[in-house]
Backbone and ligand atoms as CSV (ligand in chain L), in Angstrom:
chain,resi,resn,atom,element,x,y,z
A,1,MET,N,N,0.757,-1.384,-0.060
A,1,MET,CA,C,0.004,-0.039,0.093
A,1,MET,C,C,0.928,1.296,0.017
A,2,ARG,N,N,0.583,2.171,-0.777
A,2,ARG,CA,C,1.260,3.591,-0.856
A,2,ARG,C,C,0.267,4.644,-0.458
A,3,VAL,N,N,0.952,5.420,0.318
A,3,VAL,CA,C,0.196,6.669,1.048
A,3,VAL,C,C,1.161,7.984,0.905
A,4,LEU,N,N,0.194,8.834,0.349
A,4,LEU,CA,C,0.977,10.217,0.195
A,4,LEU,C,C,0.548,11.030,1.603
A,5,VAL,N,N,1.706,11.437,2.014
A,5,VAL,CA,C,1.472,12.374,3.251
A,5,VAL,C,C,1.699,13.998,2.748
A,6,LEU,N,N,0.714,14.483,2.802
A,6,LEU,CA,C,0.722,15.912,2.108
A,6,LEU,C,C,0.575,17.014,3.010
A,7,GLN,N,N,1.377,17.914,3.163
A,7,GLN,CA,C,1.543,18.798,4.160
A,7,GLN,C,C,1.367,20.358,3.231
A,8,GLY,N,N,0.489,21.115,3.925
A,8,GLY,CA,C,0.188,22.389,3.308
A,8,GLY,C,C,0.994,23.423,3.771
A,9,PRO,N,N,0.832,24.688,3.712
A,9,PRO,CA,C,1.405,25.906,4.012
A,9,PRO,C,C,1.838,25.936,5.353
A,10,ASN,N,N,3.036,26.573,5.598
A,10,ASN,CA,C,3.523,26.653,6.869
A,10,ASN,C,C,3.963,25.552,7.669
A,11,LEU,N,N,3.558,24.423,7.177
A,11,LEU,CA,C,3.908,23.302,8.169
A,11,LEU,C,C,5.378,22.817,8.162
A,12,LYS,N,N,6.263,23.412,7.105
A,12,LYS,CA,C,7.632,23.431,7.204
A,12,LYS,C,C,8.197,24.036,8.435
A,13,ALA,N,N,7.390,24.861,9.027
A,13,ALA,CA,C,7.814,25.522,10.267
A,13,ALA,C,C,7.750,25.041,11.490
A,14,LEU,N,N,7.165,23.750,11.487
A,14,LEU,CA,C,6.573,23.054,12.655
A,14,LEU,C,C,7.815,22.882,13.647
A,15,GLY,N,N,7.562,23.050,14.770
A,15,GLY,CA,C,8.706,22.932,16.132
A,15,GLY,C,C,9.060,24.442,16.439
A,16,LYS,N,N,9.055,25.424,15.363
A,16,LYS,CA,C,9.259,26.770,15.649
A,16,LYS,C,C,7.910,27.520,15.662
A,17,ARG,N,N,7.072,27.152,14.788
A,17,ARG,CA,C,5.930,27.855,14.596
A,17,ARG,C,C,4.905,27.668,15.738
A,18,GLU,N,N,4.583,28.734,16.656
A,18,GLU,CA,C,3.614,28.567,17.491
A,18,GLU,C,C,3.610,27.434,18.163
A,19,PRO,N,N,4.528,27.060,18.998
A,19,PRO,CA,C,4.636,25.785,19.673
A,19,PRO,C,C,3.569,25.445,20.572
A,20,ALA,N,N,3.046,26.344,21.252
A,20,ALA,CA,C,1.905,26.194,22.055
A,20,ALA,C,C,0.569,25.786,21.442
A,21,ILE,N,N,0.767,25.860,20.170
A,21,ILE,CA,C,-0.607,25.503,19.480
A,21,ILE,C,C,-0.464,24.384,18.507
A,22,TYR,N,N,0.929,24.222,17.910
A,22,TYR,CA,C,1.235,23.166,17.087
A,22,TYR,C,C,1.983,22.361,17.699
A,23,GLY,N,N,2.685,22.549,18.950
A,23,GLY,CA,C,3.463,21.329,19.464
A,23,GLY,C,C,5.130,21.689,19.136
A,24,ALA,N,N,5.966,20.866,19.772
A,24,ALA,CA,C,7.432,21.131,19.449
A,24,ALA,C,C,8.049,20.331,18.726
A,25,LEU,N,N,7.329,19.240,18.061
A,25,LEU,CA,C,7.949,18.561,17.094
A,25,LEU,C,C,8.158,18.873,15.713
A,26,THR,N,N,9.234,18.918,15.207
A,26,THR,CA,C,9.439,19.470,13.725
A,26,THR,C,C,8.667,18.665,12.793
A,27,LEU,N,N,8.452,18.990,11.729
A,27,LEU,CA,C,7.823,18.058,10.621
A,27,LEU,C,C,8.798,16.987,10.261
A,28,HIS,N,N,10.076,17.091,10.178
A,28,HIS,CA,C,11.151,15.795,10.088
A,28,HIS,C,C,10.709,14.889,11.121
A,29,ALA,N,N,10.576,15.147,12.459
A,29,ALA,CA,C,10.276,14.261,13.661
A,29,ALA,C,C,9.010,13.592,13.389
A,30,ILE,N,N,7.914,14.359,12.768
A,30,ILE,CA,C,6.626,13.668,12.563
A,30,ILE,C,C,6.725,12.623,11.301
A,31,GLU,N,N,7.411,13.240,10.355
A,31,GLU,CA,C,7.668,12.277,9.501
A,31,GLU,C,C,8.246,10.927,9.730
A,32,GLN,N,N,9.412,11.006,10.530
A,32,GLN,CA,C,10.302,9.904,10.929
A,32,GLN,C,C,9.296,8.900,11.710
A,33,GLN,N,N,8.552,9.608,12.694
A,33,GLN,CA,C,7.875,8.545,13.503
A,33,GLN,C,C,6.606,7.972,12.650
A,34,LEU,N,N,6.122,8.750,11.570
A,34,LEU,CA,C,5.071,7.993,10.841
A,34,LEU,C,C,5.897,6.962,10.002
A,35,GLU,N,N,6.996,7.131,9.580
A,35,GLU,CA,C,7.904,6.231,8.837
A,35,GLU,C,C,8.004,4.940,9.664
A,36,THR,N,N,8.310,4.858,10.765
A,36,THR,CA,C,8.372,3.885,11.685
A,36,THR,C,C,7.057,3.154,11.874
A,37,GLU,N,N,6.034,3.767,11.997
A,37,GLU,CA,C,4.673,3.411,12.212
A,37,GLU,C,C,4.373,2.530,10.657
A,38,ALA,N,N,4.539,3.324,9.420
A,38,ALA,CA,C,4.184,2.781,8.309
A,38,ALA,C,C,5.212,1.468,7.972
A,39,GLN,N,N,6.209,1.264,8.583
A,39,GLN,CA,C,6.941,0.122,7.988
A,39,GLN,C,C,6.195,-0.945,8.731
A,40,GLY,N,N,5.743,-0.833,10.158
A,40,GLY,CA,C,5.215,-1.896,10.829
A,40,GLY,C,C,3.755,-2.320,10.299
A,41,LEU,N,N,3.272,-1.299,9.350
A,41,LEU,CA,C,1.944,-1.854,8.717
A,41,LEU,C,C,2.065,-2.223,7.136
A,42,GLY,N,N,3.597,-2.053,6.654
A,42,GLY,CA,C,3.655,-2.583,5.358
A,42,GLY,C,C,3.269,-1.548,4.386
A,43,ILE,N,N,3.389,-0.227,4.972
A,43,ILE,CA,C,2.830,0.929,4.218
A,43,ILE,C,C,4.032,1.592,3.385
A,44,ILE,N,N,4.019,2.257,2.123
A,44,ILE,CA,C,5.204,3.113,1.676
A,44,ILE,C,C,4.536,4.165,1.660
A,45,LEU,N,N,5.387,5.184,2.315
A,45,LEU,CA,C,5.133,6.656,2.459
A,45,LEU,C,C,5.847,7.510,1.373
A,46,THR,N,N,5.224,8.611,0.877
A,46,THR,CA,C,5.807,9.737,0.207
A,46,THR,C,C,5.551,10.964,0.750
A,47,HIS,N,N,6.539,11.651,1.272
A,47,HIS,CA,C,6.166,12.948,1.830
A,47,HIS,C,C,6.309,14.199,1.066
A,48,LEU,N,N,5.364,14.992,1.223
A,48,LEU,CA,C,5.610,16.306,0.143
A,48,LEU,C,C,4.780,17.297,1.003
A,49,GLN,N,N,5.718,18.610,1.283
A,49,GLN,CA,C,5.093,19.675,1.970
A,49,GLN,C,C,5.319,20.742,0.806
A,50,SER,N,N,4.181,21.623,0.739
A,50,SER,CA,C,4.163,22.784,-0.123
A,50,SER,C,C,3.301,23.876,0.359
A,51,ASN,N,N,3.923,25.220,0.065
A,51,ASN,CA,C,3.284,26.423,0.421
A,51,ASN,C,C,2.346,26.947,-0.751
A,52,HIS,N,N,2.259,26.294,-1.667
A,52,HIS,CA,C,1.603,26.737,-3.062
A,52,HIS,C,C,0.485,25.678,-3.308
A,53,GLU,N,N,-0.669,26.376,-3.420
A,53,GLU,CA,C,-1.825,25.724,-3.660
A,53,GLU,C,C,-1.720,24.792,-5.037
A,54,GLY,N,N,-1.483,25.423,-5.951
A,54,GLY,CA,C,-1.234,24.729,-7.385
A,54,GLY,C,C,-0.382,23.298,-7.214
A,55,GLU,N,N,0.582,23.429,-6.425
A,55,GLU,CA,C,1.349,22.158,-6.249
A,55,GLU,C,C,0.691,21.214,-5.305
A,56,LEU,N,N,-0.089,21.498,-4.551
A,56,LEU,CA,C,-0.829,20.688,-3.505
A,56,LEU,C,C,-1.963,20.052,-4.549
A,57,ILE,N,N,-2.434,20.598,-5.431
A,57,ILE,CA,C,-3.638,20.387,-6.292
A,57,ILE,C,C,-2.959,19.197,-7.124
A,58,ASP,N,N,-1.716,19.575,-7.805
A,58,ASP,CA,C,-1.062,18.691,-8.593
A,58,ASP,C,C,-0.922,17.140,-8.225
A,59,ALA,N,N,-0.380,17.229,-6.710
A,59,ALA,CA,C,-0.171,16.356,-6.003
A,59,ALA,C,C,-1.329,15.369,-5.900
A,60,LEU,N,N,-2.469,15.995,-5.617
A,60,LEU,CA,C,-3.884,15.649,-5.440
A,60,LEU,C,C,-4.228,14.819,-6.709
A,61,HIS,N,N,-4.122,15.346,-8.031
A,61,HIS,CA,C,-4.321,14.709,-9.238
A,61,HIS,C,C,-3.594,13.396,-9.447
A,62,ARG,N,N,-2.508,13.282,-8.740
A,62,ARG,CA,C,-1.711,11.765,-8.935
A,62,ARG,C,C,-2.262,10.878,-8.161
A,63,LEU,N,N,-3.176,11.178,-7.283
A,63,LEU,CA,C,-3.334,10.151,-6.111
A,63,LEU,C,C,-3.953,8.815,-6.825
A,64,ASP,N,N,-4.840,8.878,-7.492
A,64,ASP,CA,C,-5.465,7.598,-7.923
A,64,ASP,C,C,-4.334,6.711,-8.758
A,65,SER,N,N,-3.567,7.530,-9.556
A,65,SER,CA,C,-2.643,6.818,-10.516
A,65,SER,C,C,-1.448,6.258,-9.666
A,66,ASP,N,N,-1.144,6.946,-8.333
A,66,ASP,CA,C,0.085,6.637,-7.857
A,66,ASP,C,C,-0.026,6.146,-6.439
A,67,PHE,N,N,-1.229,6.394,-5.855
A,67,PHE,CA,C,-1.103,5.923,-4.226
A,67,PHE,C,C,-2.557,5.374,-4.122
A,68,ASP,N,N,-2.767,4.726,-3.005
A,68,ASP,CA,C,-4.102,4.076,-2.412
A,68,ASP,C,C,-4.575,4.926,-1.219
A,69,GLY,N,N,-4.072,6.017,-0.999
A,69,GLY,CA,C,-4.612,7.075,0.009
A,69,GLY,C,C,-3.665,8.155,0.341
A,70,CYS,N,N,-4.252,9.108,1.118
A,70,CYS,CA,C,-3.789,10.245,1.425
A,70,CYS,C,C,-3.910,10.789,2.929
A,71,ILE,N,N,-2.980,11.156,3.350
A,71,ILE,CA,C,-3.145,11.865,4.749
A,71,ILE,C,C,-2.766,13.376,4.488
A,72,LEU,N,N,-3.643,14.226,4.664
A,72,LEU,CA,C,-3.608,15.543,4.179
A,72,LEU,C,C,-3.931,16.610,5.364
A,73,ASN,N,N,-2.659,17.405,5.554
A,73,ASN,CA,C,-2.976,18.553,6.409
A,73,ASN,C,C,-2.926,19.725,5.526
A,74,ALA,N,N,-3.989,20.329,5.323
A,74,ALA,CA,C,-3.919,21.472,4.119
A,74,ALA,C,C,-3.631,22.898,4.647
A,75,GLY,N,N,-3.310,22.725,5.998
A,75,GLY,CA,C,-3.081,24.030,6.623
A,75,GLY,C,C,-4.251,24.938,6.590
A,76,ALA,N,N,-3.845,26.192,6.286
A,76,ALA,CA,C,-4.796,27.296,5.988
A,76,ALA,C,C,-5.779,26.972,4.903
A,77,PHE,N,N,-5.482,26.455,3.875
A,77,PHE,CA,C,-6.153,26.201,2.719
A,77,PHE,C,C,-7.353,25.265,2.924
A,78,THR,N,N,-7.187,24.690,4.231
A,78,THR,CA,C,-8.550,23.992,4.829
A,78,THR,C,C,-9.815,24.739,4.775
A,79,HIS,N,N,-9.551,26.060,5.033
A,79,HIS,CA,C,-10.535,26.992,5.382
A,79,HIS,C,C,-10.913,27.955,4.302
A,80,THR,N,N,-10.241,27.780,3.142
A,80,THR,CA,C,-10.450,28.836,2.030
A,80,THR,C,C,-10.280,28.110,0.523
A,81,SER,N,N,-9.662,26.861,0.519
A,81,SER,CA,C,-9.597,26.441,-0.993
A,81,SER,C,C,-10.605,25.696,-1.465
A,82,ILE,N,N,-11.548,26.082,-2.419
A,82,ILE,CA,C,-12.647,25.427,-3.097
A,82,ILE,C,C,-11.590,24.428,-4.155
A,83,ALA,N,N,-10.612,25.228,-4.669
A,83,ALA,CA,C,-9.761,24.214,-5.497
A,83,ALA,C,C,-9.250,23.145,-4.931
A,84,LEU,N,N,-8.832,23.173,-3.952
A,84,LEU,CA,C,-8.306,21.787,-3.159
A,84,LEU,C,C,-9.243,20.935,-2.848
A,85,ARG,N,N,-10.627,21.342,-2.557
A,85,ARG,CA,C,-11.606,20.490,-2.370
A,85,ARG,C,C,-11.996,19.845,-3.580
A,86,ASP,N,N,-12.130,20.454,-4.886
A,86,ASP,CA,C,-12.449,19.700,-6.016
A,86,ASP,C,C,-11.464,18.958,-6.401
A,87,ALA,N,N,-10.024,19.281,-6.161
A,87,ALA,CA,C,-9.126,18.009,-6.379
A,87,ALA,C,C,-9.318,16.924,-5.834
A,88,ILE,N,N,-9.621,16.996,-4.307
A,88,ILE,CA,C,-9.865,15.868,-3.698
A,88,ILE,C,C,-11.016,15.044,-4.119
A,89,ALA,N,N,-12.099,15.775,-4.575
A,89,ALA,CA,C,-13.274,15.188,-5.039
A,89,ALA,C,C,-13.081,14.471,-6.552
A,90,SER,N,N,-12.098,14.857,-7.183
A,90,SER,CA,C,-11.948,14.446,-8.483
A,90,SER,C,C,-11.130,12.862,-8.508
A,91,GLN,N,N,-10.802,12.449,-7.189
A,91,GLN,CA,C,-10.164,11.166,-7.031
A,91,GLN,C,C,-10.920,10.531,-6.090
A,92,GLY,N,N,-10.674,8.889,-6.361
A,92,GLY,CA,C,-11.416,7.991,-5.746
A,92,GLY,C,C,-10.740,7.656,-4.356
A,93,ALA,N,N,-9.305,7.738,-4.456
A,93,ALA,CA,C,-8.618,7.414,-3.438
A,93,ALA,C,C,-8.864,7.898,-1.928
A,94,PRO,N,N,-9.181,7.222,-0.782
A,94,PRO,CA,C,-9.441,7.899,0.416
A,94,PRO,C,C,-8.440,9.020,0.901
A,95,VAL,N,N,-8.843,10.157,1.187
A,95,VAL,CA,C,-8.098,11.220,1.989
A,95,VAL,C,C,-8.791,11.471,3.509
A,96,ILE,N,N,-7.688,11.463,4.221
A,96,ILE,CA,C,-7.942,11.562,5.533
A,96,ILE,C,C,-7.549,12.856,5.920
A,97,GLU,N,N,-8.308,14.007,6.433
A,97,GLU,CA,C,-7.909,15.342,6.730
A,97,GLU,C,C,-7.401,15.289,8.221
A,98,VAL,N,N,-6.247,15.544,8.281
A,98,VAL,CA,C,-5.609,16.033,9.758
A,98,VAL,C,C,-5.292,17.293,10.233
A,99,HIS,N,N,-5.407,17.624,11.260
A,99,HIS,CA,C,-4.811,18.943,12.112
A,99,HIS,C,C,-4.164,18.631,13.180
A,100,LEU,N,N,-3.126,19.319,13.325
A,100,LEU,CA,C,-2.735,18.967,14.827
A,100,LEU,C,C,-3.399,19.727,15.991
A,101,SER,N,N,-3.756,20.869,15.637
A,101,SER,CA,C,-4.588,21.574,16.544
A,101,SER,C,C,-6.097,21.485,16.268
A,102,ASN,N,N,-6.930,21.692,17.325
A,102,ASN,CA,C,-8.531,21.449,17.468
A,102,ASN,C,C,-8.982,22.637,16.710
A,103,ILE,N,N,-9.223,22.409,15.367
A,103,ILE,CA,C,-9.959,23.724,14.619
A,103,ILE,C,C,-11.212,24.241,15.165
A,104,PHE,N,N,-11.814,23.230,15.662
A,104,PHE,CA,C,-13.150,23.522,16.303
A,104,PHE,C,C,-13.117,24.437,17.357
A,105,ALA,N,N,-11.847,24.416,18.302
A,105,ALA,CA,C,-11.830,25.212,19.454
A,105,ALA,C,C,-11.086,26.330,19.293
A,106,ARG,N,N,-10.817,26.928,17.946
A,106,ARG,CA,C,-9.915,28.026,17.602
A,106,ARG,C,C,-11.033,29.040,17.175
A,107,GLU,N,N,-10.230,30.053,16.294
A,107,GLU,CA,C,-10.908,31.231,15.724
A,107,GLU,C,C,-12.126,30.663,15.021
A,108,SER,N,N,-13.347,31.513,14.844
A,108,SER,CA,C,-14.343,31.229,13.951
A,108,SER,C,C,-13.850,30.883,12.508
A,109,PHE,N,N,-12.869,31.641,11.956
A,109,PHE,CA,C,-12.729,31.184,10.722
A,109,PHE,C,C,-11.982,29.976,10.720
A,110,ARG,N,N,-11.525,29.185,11.556
A,110,ARG,CA,C,-10.764,27.797,11.341
A,110,ARG,C,C,-11.882,26.866,11.612
A,111,ARG,N,N,-12.926,27.335,11.976
A,111,ARG,CA,C,-13.971,26.301,12.377
A,111,ARG,C,C,-14.539,25.619,11.307
A,112,ARG,N,N,-14.451,26.217,9.957
A,112,ARG,CA,C,-15.086,25.590,8.822
A,112,ARG,C,C,-14.014,25.073,8.105
A,113,SER,N,N,-14.173,23.691,7.705
A,113,SER,CA,C,-13.447,23.262,6.706
A,113,SER,C,C,-14.046,22.804,5.399
A,114,LEU,N,N,-13.356,23.504,4.409
A,114,LEU,CA,C,-14.203,23.177,2.979
A,114,LEU,C,C,-13.828,21.820,2.552
A,115,ILE,N,N,-12.748,21.201,2.937
A,115,ILE,CA,C,-12.456,19.820,2.384
A,115,ILE,C,C,-12.903,18.758,3.064
A,116,ALA,N,N,-13.549,19.048,4.507
A,116,ALA,CA,C,-14.070,17.928,5.183
A,116,ALA,C,C,-15.059,17.180,4.553
A,117,PRO,N,N,-16.084,17.719,3.732
A,117,PRO,CA,C,-17.053,16.950,3.152
A,117,PRO,C,C,-16.712,15.938,2.180
A,118,VAL,N,N,-15.546,16.390,1.451
A,118,VAL,CA,C,-15.131,15.243,0.445
A,118,VAL,C,C,-13.751,14.723,0.916
A,119,CYS,N,N,-13.670,14.761,2.235
A,119,CYS,CA,C,-12.612,13.582,2.852
A,119,CYS,C,C,-13.154,12.401,3.358
A,120,ARG,N,N,-12.555,11.310,3.471
A,120,ARG,CA,C,-13.045,10.105,3.743
A,120,ARG,C,C,-13.357,10.192,5.410
A,121,GLY,N,N,-12.379,11.171,5.988
A,121,GLY,CA,C,-12.590,11.430,7.707
A,121,GLY,C,C,-11.751,12.461,7.938
A,122,SER,N,N,-11.961,12.893,9.220
A,122,SER,CA,C,-11.123,14.043,9.672
A,122,SER,C,C,-10.886,13.930,10.824
A,123,ILE,N,N,-9.289,14.337,11.377
A,123,ILE,CA,C,-8.828,14.008,12.706
A,123,ILE,C,C,-8.243,15.107,13.154
A,124,SER,N,N,-8.758,15.985,14.128
A,124,SER,CA,C,-8.200,17.146,14.393
A,124,SER,C,C,-7.905,17.253,16.092
A,125,GLY,N,N,-6.907,17.925,16.213
A,125,GLY,CA,C,-6.559,18.299,17.787
A,125,GLY,C,C,-5.804,17.381,18.467
A,126,LEU,N,N,-5.235,16.378,17.993
A,126,LEU,CA,C,-4.338,15.332,18.732
A,126,LEU,C,C,-2.890,15.591,18.573
A,127,GLY,N,N,-2.508,16.686,18.044
A,127,GLY,CA,C,-0.864,16.914,17.704
A,127,GLY,C,C,-0.571,15.602,16.838
A,128,ALA,N,N,0.779,15.097,16.724
A,128,ALA,CA,C,1.341,14.221,15.923
A,128,ALA,C,C,0.343,13.042,15.870
A,129,LEU,N,N,-0.256,12.622,17.122
A,129,LEU,CA,C,-1.080,11.467,16.885
A,129,LEU,C,C,-2.332,11.549,16.061
A,130,SER,N,N,-2.582,12.550,15.506
A,130,SER,CA,C,-3.481,12.814,14.445
A,130,SER,C,C,-3.110,12.130,13.076
A,131,TYR,N,N,-1.813,12.445,12.985
A,131,TYR,CA,C,-1.410,11.533,11.608
A,131,TYR,C,C,-1.176,10.280,11.880
A,132,SER,N,N,-0.701,9.524,12.989
A,132,SER,CA,C,-0.783,8.218,13.404
A,132,SER,C,C,-2.145,7.540,13.179
A,133,LEU,N,N,-3.024,8.144,13.591
A,133,LEU,CA,C,-4.302,7.632,13.527
A,133,LEU,C,C,-4.901,7.608,12.082
A,134,ALA,N,N,-4.595,8.703,11.240
A,134,ALA,CA,C,-4.992,8.661,9.841
A,134,ALA,C,C,-4.265,7.472,9.258
A,135,LEU,N,N,-3.124,7.163,9.550
A,135,LEU,CA,C,-2.223,6.236,8.969
A,135,LEU,C,C,-2.984,4.827,9.203
A,136,THR,N,N,-3.537,4.741,10.422
A,136,THR,CA,C,-3.965,3.458,11.066
A,136,THR,C,C,-5.303,3.210,10.279
A,137,ALA,N,N,-5.881,4.260,9.994
A,137,ALA,CA,C,-7.545,4.223,9.321
A,137,ALA,C,C,-7.142,3.928,8.017
A,138,LEU,N,N,-6.340,4.460,7.203
A,138,LEU,CA,C,-5.782,4.142,5.798
A,138,LEU,C,C,-5.641,2.580,5.715
A,139,ALA,N,N,-4.822,2.182,6.578
A,139,ALA,CA,C,-4.405,0.591,6.777
A,139,ALA,C,C,-5.504,-0.300,6.728
A,140,ARG,N,N,-6.721,0.389,7.678
A,140,ARG,CA,C,-7.814,-0.739,7.722
A,140,ARG,C,C,-8.901,-0.426,6.734
A,141,ILE,N,N,-9.048,0.827,6.101
A,141,ILE,CA,C,-10.231,1.169,5.493
A,141,ILE,C,C,-10.488,0.049,4.313
A,142,PRO,N,N,-9.527,-0.402,3.625
A,142,PRO,CA,C,-9.812,-1.413,2.543
A,142,PRO,C,C,-10.270,-2.751,2.854
A,143,ARG,N,N,-10.040,-3.042,4.199
A,143,ARG,CA,C,-10.546,-4.514,4.744
A,143,ARG,C,C,-11.433,-4.455,5.607
A,144,ASP,N,N,-11.854,-3.136,6.095
A,144,ASP,CA,C,-13.025,-3.058,7.330
A,144,ASP,C,C,-14.348,-2.824,6.809
A,145,PRO,N,N,-15.191,-3.610,6.611
A,145,PRO,CA,C,-16.517,-3.316,6.155
A,145,PRO,C,C,-17.425,-2.363,6.827
A,146,GLU,N,N,-16.906,-2.240,8.116
A,146,GLU,CA,C,-17.567,-1.183,8.989
A,146,GLU,C,C,-17.255,0.256,8.474
A,147,ALA,N,N,-15.892,0.516,8.502
A,147,ALA,CA,C,-15.378,1.720,7.780
A,147,ALA,C,C,-15.956,2.030,6.380
A,148,ALA,N,N,-15.905,1.090,5.460
A,148,ALA,CA,C,-16.282,1.131,4.189
A,148,ALA,C,C,-17.858,1.400,4.151
A,149,SER,N,N,-18.638,1.117,5.005
A,149,SER,CA,C,-20.010,1.517,4.761
A,149,SER,C,C,-20.646,2.540,5.364
A,150,VAL,N,N,-19.837,3.437,6.195
A,150,VAL,CA,C,-20.253,4.533,6.912
A,150,VAL,C,C,-20.097,5.622,5.888
A,151,ALA,N,N,-21.269,6.261,5.599
A,151,ALA,CA,C,-21.411,7.394,4.701
A,151,ALA,C,C,-20.548,8.591,5.087
L,1,DQA,C1,C,-3.655,23.376,10.906
L,1,DQA,C2,C,-4.732,24.274,11.371
L,1,DQA,C3,C,-5.146,25.304,10.414
L,1,DQA,O1,O,-6.135,26.303,10.858
L,1,DQA,C4,C,-3.858,26.283,10.283
L,1,DQA,O2,O,-3.837,27.250,9.506
L,1,DQA,C5,C,-2.498,25.372,9.937
L,1,DQA,C6,C,-2.282,24.090,10.822
L,1,DQA,C7,C,-3.119,22.230,12.170
L,1,DQA,O3,O,-2.431,21.412,11.759
L,1,DQA,O4,O,-3.828,22.549,13.289
L,1,DQA,O5,O,-1.469,25.880,9.241
L,1,DQA,O6,O,-3.841,22.616,9.847
């Protein structure tokens, strides 16, 4: 199984960026942790971070041809980008939306996700654990009839 781990704007600065909100782990540390977990699950990860909406869209367009699923932290584009939403909707592979912070407990402009309705599921507010849980979900979705049947 191949999974794309796609990170949106400003996530490269994790560790230095508002650590009280996003935690002290760097993006590299989160990726390393995920790699260890993916190996145990027999999953091959590809990591991509971009501050550019078009680059994220191009990556999403390659989902069905190159990957079996995607873990997506779209950063602030979560709240603004219809284009990102349309790119997710154009693919059949499951996309799990993740956020380090609890977007529903923050400013009102963060409480709305434009991408949530076209993602298979959303995990928010658990720090790096949000990514680990998304990986577990992607590993199980193809084989789990319960997960497959929930609308
Ligand atoms: C974020 C939440 C977004 O609102 C914010 O713009 C980010 C990070 C998170 O992981 O908590 O860049 O996606």
